[in-house]
BASETI-243196 format. One record per residue (C-alpha): residue in one letter; x, y, z. Coordinates in Angstrom, 1 decimal, decimal comma. Last residue first. Example, Ala and Ser with C-alpha at 12.3 -4.5 7.8 and 13.67 -1.06 7.14 Angstrom:
BEGIN
- res / x / y / z
- S / 13,7 / -1,1 / 7,1 $
- A / 12,3 / -4,5 / 7,8 $
//
This chain:
BEGIN
- res / x / y / z
- G / 17,3 / -68,3 / 30,6 $
- A / 19,5 / -65,5 / 29,5 $
- E / 20,2 / -65,4 / 25,7 $
- G / 23,9 / -65,3 / 25,1 $
- F / 25,8 / -62,1 / 24,2 $
- V / 28,9 / -62,1 / 26,3 $
- G / 31,4 / -59,6 / 24,9 $
- G / 33,7 / -58,8 / 22,0 $
- R / 34,5 / -55,5 / 20,2 $
- I / 35,1 / -57,6 / 17,0 $
- L / 31,6 / -59,0 / 17,4 $
- T / 30,3 / -55,4 / 17,8 $
- A / 32,1 / -54,3 / 14,7 $
- M / 30,5 / -57,2 / 12,8 $
- V / 27,1 / -56,2 / 13,9 $
- F / 27,7 / -52,5 / 13,0 $
- H / 29,1 / -53,4 / 9,6 $
- Q / 26,1 / -55,6 / 8,9 $
- D / 23,9 / -52,6 / 10,0 $
- E / 25,5 / -50,5 / 7,3 $
- K / 25,1 / -53,1 / 4,6 $
- T / 21,5 / -53,5 / 5,5 $
- P / 20,5 / -56,5 / 7,6 $
- V / 19,8 / -60,0 / 6,3 $
- Q / 16,5 / -61,2 / 7,6 $
- D / 17,0 / -64,9 / 8,0 $
- K / 14,6 / -64,9 / 11,0 $
- I / 16,9 / -66,6 / 13,5 $
- M / 20,4 / -65,5 / 12,5 $
- W / 19,8 / -62,1 / 10,8 $
- N / 16,8 / -61,1 / 12,8 $
- D / 18,5 / -62,3 / 16,0 $
- L / 21,7 / -60,3 / 15,2 $
- L / 19,8 / -57,1 / 14,3 $
- S / 17,6 / -57,3 / 17,4 $
- Y / 20,6 / -58,1 / 19,7 $
- F / 22,8 / -55,3 / 18,3 $
- D / 20,2 / -52,5 / 18,7 $
- A / 18,4 / -51,0 / 15,8 $
- K / 15,1 / -52,8 / 16,2 $
- Q / 13,5 / -49,3 / 16,8 $
- K / 12,0 / -50,5 / 20,1 $
- P / 15,4 / -52,1 / 20,9 $
- Q / 16,9 / -48,6 / 21,0 $
- R / 20,2 / -47,9 / 19,3 $
- Y / 21,1 / -44,3 / 20,3 $
- A / 21,3 / -45,0 / 24,1 $
- K / 21,6 / -41,7 / 26,1 $
- G / 23,2 / -40,4 / 29,2 $
- Q / 25,1 / -37,9 / 27,2 $
- T / 28,5 / -38,6 / 28,7 $
- T / 27,5 / -42,3 / 28,9 $
- V / 27,0 / -42,7 / 25,2 $
- S / 25,3 / -46,2 / 24,7 $
- G / 24,7 / -47,4 / 21,2 $
- Y / 22,7 / -50,3 / 22,5 $
- P / 25,2 / -53,1 / 21,7 $
- E / 28,2 / -50,7 / 21,8 $
- V / 30,4 / -49,4 / 19,0 $
- A / 31,6 / -46,0 / 20,1 $
- I / 29,9 / -43,0 / 18,6 $
- P / 30,7 / -41,2 / 15,3 $
- G / 29,6 / -37,6 / 14,7 $
- L / 26,7 / -36,0 / 16,3 $
- D / 25,6 / -33,7 / 13,5 $
- D / 21,9 / -33,9 / 14,4 $
- D / 19,5 / -35,3 / 11,8 $
- N / 16,7 / -35,2 / 14,3 $
- E / 15,9 / -38,9 / 13,7 $
- N / 19,5 / -40,1 / 13,9 $
- P / 19,4 / -43,9 / 13,9 $
- Y / 22,9 / -45,4 / 14,3 $
- W / 25,1 / -45,9 / 11,2 $
- T / 27,9 / -43,5 / 12,2 $
- D / 29,5 / -46,1 / 14,5 $
- I / 33,3 / -45,7 / 14,4 $
- T / 34,4 / -45,0 / 18,0 $
- R / 36,1 / -48,4 / 18,1 $
- I / 39,6 / -46,9 / 18,6 $
- A / 38,4 / -44,5 / 21,3 $
- N / 36,7 / -47,3 / 23,3 $
- G / 39,7 / -49,5 / 23,0 $
- L / 42,0 / -46,7 / 24,4 $
- K / 39,7 / -46,2 / 27,4 $
- Q / 39,6 / -50,0 / 28,0 $
- S / 43,5 / -50,1 / 27,8 $
- H / 43,5 / -47,6 / 30,7 $
- I / 45,7 / -44,5 / 30,3 $
- G / 48,9 / -44,3 / 32,3 $
- A / 51,1 / -42,3 / 34,7 $
- I / 54,4 / -44,0 / 35,4 $
- D / 55,0 / -44,9 / 39,1 $
- S / 55,2 / -48,7 / 38,3 $
- V / 51,9 / -48,3 / 36,3 $
- H / 49,8 / -45,3 / 37,1 $
- Y / 46,1 / -44,5 / 37,2 $
- L / 44,9 / -41,3 / 38,8 $
- T / 43,0 / -41,1 / 42,1 $
- K / 40,6 / -38,2 / 42,7 $
- S / 38,8 / -37,4 / 46,0 $
- K / 41,5 / -38,5 / 48,4 $
- D / 39,7 / -39,7 / 51,5 $
- G / 38,0 / -37,2 / 53,9 $
- R / 34,7 / -39,0 / 53,8 $
- G / 35,3 / -42,6 / 52,6 $
- R / 35,8 / -44,0 / 49,1 $
- D / 34,3 / -47,4 / 48,8 $
- L / 33,7 / -47,4 / 45,1 $
- I / 37,1 / -46,3 / 43,8 $
- L / 37,0 / -45,8 / 40,0 $
- E / 40,6 / -44,8 / 38,9 $
- Q / 41,1 / -41,8 / 36,7 $
- S / 42,9 / -42,3 / 33,4 $
- P / 45,9 / -40,0 / 32,7 $
- F / 45,3 / -36,3 / 31,9 $
- V / 48,2 / -34,0 / 31,5 $
- E / 48,7 / -30,6 / 33,3 $
- Q / 51,1 / -28,1 / 31,6 $
- G / 54,6 / -27,6 / 33,0 $
- S / 56,1 / -26,7 / 29,6 $
- G / 53,5 / -26,5 / 26,8 $
- M / 51,2 / -29,0 / 25,1 $
- R / 53,0 / -30,4 / 22,2 $
- V / 51,5 / -33,9 / 22,0 $
- Y / 53,6 / -36,8 / 20,6 $
- A / 51,7 / -40,0 / 20,1 $
- V / 53,4 / -43,4 / 19,8 $
- V / 51,5 / -46,5 / 18,6 $
- E / 53,3 / -49,8 / 18,3 $
- L / 51,3 / -52,2 / 16,1 $
- L / 51,2 / -56,0 / 16,2 $
- L / 49,7 / -57,8 / 13,3 $
- H / 49,8 / -61,5 / 12,3 $
- Q / 48,7 / -62,1 / 8,7 $
- E / 45,9 / -63,4 / 6,5 $
- G / 43,4 / -64,0 / 9,4 $
- A / 40,7 / -61,7 / 8,0 $
- L / 41,2 / -59,3 / 10,9 $
- A / 44,9 / -59,2 / 10,2 $
- A / 44,3 / -58,5 / 6,5 $
- A / 41,9 / -55,7 / 7,4 $
- I / 44,5 / -54,1 / 9,8 $
- V / 47,2 / -54,4 / 7,1 $
- S / 44,9 / -52,7 / 4,5 $
- A / 43,9 / -50,0 / 6,9 $
- L / 47,5 / -48,9 / 7,4 $
- E / 48,0 / -48,7 / 3,6 $
- K / 44,7 / -46,8 / 3,1 $
- L / 45,6 / -44,4 / 5,9 $
- E / 48,9 / -43,7 / 4,2 $
- A / 47,2 / -43,1 / 0,8 $
- T / 44,7 / -40,7 / 2,3 $
- D / 41,2 / -42,1 / 3,0 $
- E / 39,4 / -39,9 / 5,6 $
- F / 36,8 / -40,7 / 8,2 $
- A / 34,6 / -37,9 / 9,5 $
- R / 33,9 / -36,4 / 12,9 $
- L / 37,3 / -36,5 / 14,6 $
- S / 38,9 / -34,9 / 11,5 $
- L / 42,5 / -35,3 / 10,5 $
- S / 44,9 / -32,3 / 10,3 $
- L / 45,3 / -32,4 / 14,1 $
- A / 46,7 / -35,8 / 13,9 $
- D / 49,7 / -35,0 / 11,6 $
- F / 50,4 / -38,6 / 10,8 $
- N / 53,5 / -40,9 / 10,5 $
- W / 53,4 / -44,4 / 9,2 $
- E / 56,1 / -47,0 / 9,8 $
- K / 56,7 / -50,5 / 8,4 $
- T / 59,0 / -53,4 / 9,4 $
- A / 59,7 / -52,2 / 13,0 $
- K / 61,6 / -54,9 / 15,0 $
- G / 60,6 / -57,1 / 17,9 $
- Q / 60,1 / -60,2 / 15,7 $
- A / 57,6 / -58,3 / 13,6 $
- L / 56,4 / -54,8 / 14,6 $
- Q / 54,3 / -52,5 / 12,4 $
- R / 55,0 / -48,9 / 13,6 $
- I / 52,6 / -46,1 / 14,1 $
- S / 53,8 / -42,5 / 14,7 $
- V / 51,2 / -40,0 / 15,7 $
- E / 52,0 / -36,3 / 15,7 $
- V / 50,1 / -33,7 / 17,6 $
- Q / 50,8 / -30,0 / 17,6 $
- E / 49,6 / -27,0 / 19,5 $
- A / 47,4 / -29,0 / 21,9 $
- G / 44,1 / -27,5 / 22,9 $
- M / 42,3 / -30,8 / 23,3 $
- R / 44,4 / -33,8 / 22,5 $
- N / 45,2 / -34,6 / 26,2 $
- R / 41,4 / -34,7 / 26,8 $
- W / 41,0 / -37,9 / 24,8 $
- L / 44,4 / -39,2 / 23,7 $
- F / 42,7 / -42,2 / 22,0 $
- R / 41,3 / -39,8 / 19,4 $
- G / 44,9 / -39,3 / 18,1 $
- N / 43,8 / -38,8 / 14,4 $
- A / 46,0 / -41,6 / 13,1 $
- L / 44,7 / -44,3 / 15,5 $
- N / 41,1 / -43,3 / 15,0 $
- N / 41,5 / -43,2 / 11,3 $
- A / 43,0 / -46,7 / 11,2 $
- Y / 40,0 / -48,0 / 13,0 $
- R / 37,7 / -46,4 / 10,4 $
- Q / 39,6 / -47,8 / 7,5 $
- A / 39,7 / -51,2 / 9,1 $
- L / 35,9 / -51,2 / 9,5 $
- E / 35,4 / -50,3 / 5,8 $
- G / 38,0 / -52,8 / 4,5 $
- F / 36,9 / -55,8 / 6,6 $
- G / 35,3 / -57,6 / 3,7 $
- Q / 31,9 / -56,6 / 2,3 $
- A / 30,6 / -59,4 / 0,1 $
- Q / 32,9 / -62,3 / 0,9 $
- K / 33,7 / -61,3 / 4,5 $
- Y / 30,0 / -60,8 / 5,1 $
- A / 29,1 / -64,2 / 3,6 $
- A / 31,7 / -65,8 / 5,8 $
- V / 30,2 / -64,1 / 8,8 $
- A / 26,7 / -65,3 / 7,9 $
- Q / 28,0 / -68,9 / 7,5 $
- E / 29,9 / -68,8 / 10,7 $
- L / 26,7 / -67,6 / 12,5 $
- K / 24,6 / -70,4 / 11,0 $
- A / 27,2 / -73,0 / 12,1 $
- Q / 27,3 / -71,5 / 15,6 $
- Y / 23,5 / -71,6 / 15,8 $
- E / 23,5 / -75,3 / 14,8 $
- A / 26,3 / -76,1 / 17,3 $
- N / 24,5 / -74,5 / 20,2 $
- N / 26,6 / -74,2 / 23,4 $
- C / 28,8 / -71,3 / 22,1 $
- A / 32,1 / -70,1 / 23,6 $
- S / 35,0 / -68,3 / 22,0 $
- P / 32,7 / -67,3 / 19,2 $
- T / 34,0 / -66,8 / 15,6 $
- G / 32,8 / -63,4 / 14,3 $
- A / 36,3 / -62,0 / 14,0 $
- G / 38,8 / -64,9 / 14,0 $
- A / 42,0 / -63,0 / 13,5 $
- L / 43,6 / -60,7 / 16,0 $
- V / 44,8 / -57,1 / 15,8 $
- R / 47,3 / -56,5 / 18,6 $
- L / 47,8 / -52,9 / 19,7 $
- T / 50,8 / -51,5 / 21,5 $
- F / 51,0 / -48,3 / 23,7 $
- R / 52,9 / -45,1 / 23,9 $
- A / 51,9 / -41,6 / 25,0 $
- V / 54,5 / -38,8 / 24,8 $
- L / 53,6 / -35,4 / 26,2 $
- T / 55,7 / -32,5 / 24,9 $
- D / 56,8 / -29,2 / 26,5 $
- A / 59,5 / -30,3 / 28,9 $
- D / 61,7 / -28,2 / 31,2 $
- H / 58,8 / -27,2 / 33,6 $
- P / 58,0 / -30,9 / 34,1 $
- L / 54,8 / -32,1 / 32,4 $
- T / 51,9 / -32,5 / 34,9 $
- A / 50,0 / -35,2 / 36,7 $
- V / 47,6 / -34,6 / 39,6 $
- D / 46,1 / -36,7 / 42,3 $
- V / 43,6 / -35,0 / 44,7 $
- T / 43,3 / -34,0 / 48,3 $
- Q / 40,4 / -31,7 / 49,1 $
- L / 39,4 / -29,2 / 51,7 $
- N / 36,1 / -27,4 / 51,2 $
- P / 36,6 / -24,6 / 53,7 $
- N / 33,9 / -23,8 / 56,2 $
- E / 33,4 / -20,0 / 56,3 $
- I / 31,3 / -20,3 / 53,1 $
- Q / 28,9 / -22,5 / 54,9 $
- A / 28,1 / -19,8 / 57,5 $
- D / 27,7 / -17,2 / 54,8 $
- L / 25,2 / -19,5 / 53,0 $
- K / 23,2 / -20,0 / 56,2 $
- A / 23,0 / -16,2 / 56,8 $
- P / 22,1 / -15,5 / 53,2 $
- D / 19,2 / -18,1 / 53,2 $
- Q / 19,7 / -20,3 / 50,2 $
- D / 19,9 / -23,5 / 52,3 $
- K / 16,1 / -24,3 / 52,3 $
- A / 15,9 / -23,9 / 48,6 $
- K / 18,6 / -26,6 / 48,0 $
- L / 22,0 / -25,3 / 47,0 $
- R / 23,9 / -26,1 / 43,8 $
- N / 27,6 / -26,8 / 44,6 $
- S / 30,2 / -24,1 / 44,8 $
- I / 31,4 / -24,1 / 48,4 $
- T / 35,0 / -23,0 / 48,3 $
- G / 38,1 / -25,1 / 47,7 $
- R / 41,3 / -25,4 / 49,8 $
- V / 43,7 / -27,7 / 47,9 $
- S / 45,9 / -30,6 / 48,7 $
- K / 48,0 / -32,0 / 45,8 $
- E / 49,2 / -35,6 / 45,4 $
- R / 51,6 / -36,8 / 42,8 $
- V / 51,4 / -38,9 / 39,6 $
- V / 54,6 / -39,2 / 37,6 $
- V / 55,2 / -38,6 / 33,9 $
- P / 58,2 / -40,7 / 33,0 $
- Q / 61,1 / -38,8 / 31,4 $
- W / 61,9 / -39,3 / 27,7 $
- Q / 65,4 / -38,0 / 26,6 $
- Q / 66,7 / -41,5 / 25,9 $
- E / 63,7 / -42,2 / 23,7 $
- D / 65,0 / -39,7 / 21,1 $
- Q / 62,1 / -39,1 / 18,7 $
- R / 60,7 / -36,2 / 20,7 $
- K / 64,0 / -34,2 / 20,7 $
- D / 62,6 / -31,0 / 19,0 $
- W / 59,3 / -31,4 / 20,8 $
- N / 60,7 / -31,8 / 24,2 $
- S / 60,0 / -34,8 / 26,3 $
- A / 57,6 / -36,1 / 29,0 $
- Y / 56,3 / -39,7 / 29,2 $
- L / 52,9 / -41,3 / 29,5 $
- L / 52,2 / -45,1 / 29,4 $
- A / 49,3 / -46,4 / 27,4 $
- D / 47,7 / -49,7 / 28,6 $
- S / 47,8 / -52,4 / 26,0 $
- P / 45,4 / -52,6 / 23,1 $
- D / 43,6 / -55,7 / 21,9 $
- L / 41,4 / -55,3 / 18,9 $
- K / 39,9 / -58,7 / 18,3 $
- R / 37,9 / -58,9 / 21,5 $
- E / 36,9 / -62,4 / 22,5 $
- F / 33,3 / -63,5 / 21,7 $
- A / 30,8 / -65,2 / 24,0 $
- L / 27,5 / -67,1 / 23,4 $
- V / 26,1 / -69,3 / 26,1 $
- S / 22,2 / -69,4 / 25,9 $
- A / 22,5 / -69,9 / 22,1 $
- T / 19,8 / -68,2 / 20,2 $
- K / 17,3 / -70,8 / 18,9 $
- L / 16,9 / -72,5 / 15,5 $
- T / 13,8 / -74,6 / 15,0 $
- D / 11,4 / -72,0 / 13,5 $
- N / 13,9 / -70,8 / 10,9 $
- K / 12,0 / -67,9 / 9,2 $
- A / 11,8 / -68,1 / 5,5 $
- M / 14,3 / -66,5 / 3,1 $
//
């Protein structure tokens, strides 16, 4: 198709997220009684003061033995937040809800009617040709494999994830998964995963309302440390608490943003020149992975969200099937994507 010389990217273009998780609250229980909510105890955040030693990398001028000995004599005092299971409980319970909303690809704000019409046409073509099955399958995997537990999943003896579909406050369907049997680096398609994916796809397509309750049971060991989200405090002063953990009404929790990042860790379509086995990364416009300090979707390679979207809308260059999945997943993620003036 020919390039559309008159169509311009909207200067105001915003999308609401279509996967909307709540915060996760953390509780303690025992594995044998994990299904009994009456036995759950809230995981509380408490302070701990510790005396550390100097362990940071020293500059060349500070590596003199006498200077180092003098620094070692000064204790590194810290006050930190910590959360642990009680000594009579061996299982962490993490519970949150997830709404899956319709209207994927429909902007919540757009100041260019012609551009919006073109976008809706492209989204309709994607739904017709691809559907939401592939994306839903990957989202379902990330719920079932417990990726949203982050560090709490590592080293666990057993992890069970129970997912219930709620309607009028009651469970209408339930799926149970052995999370450790599912890979974090590949997406599987068992019968239960296919069934869960089908209801997610139907909700994204606007065919049904969907609210899921997700409960993960993690057998970690009595008294073991658990890992809620850490709060970002920008104006922390010298001598202030060096680590602050997130809690809701005195119950330790995981931020909804952190859950959302885990659920959308489905992008395996990014350029991988060295053919490294990196596994999926979170869907982000530039393929940003903050833990590696790297963006895997560079504008120079025309692999970033904005290049793909503009080529699709403005230049009528339909992306590959894989890049179409990425563009739609980014629209489901939501964000403000207008062209700055």
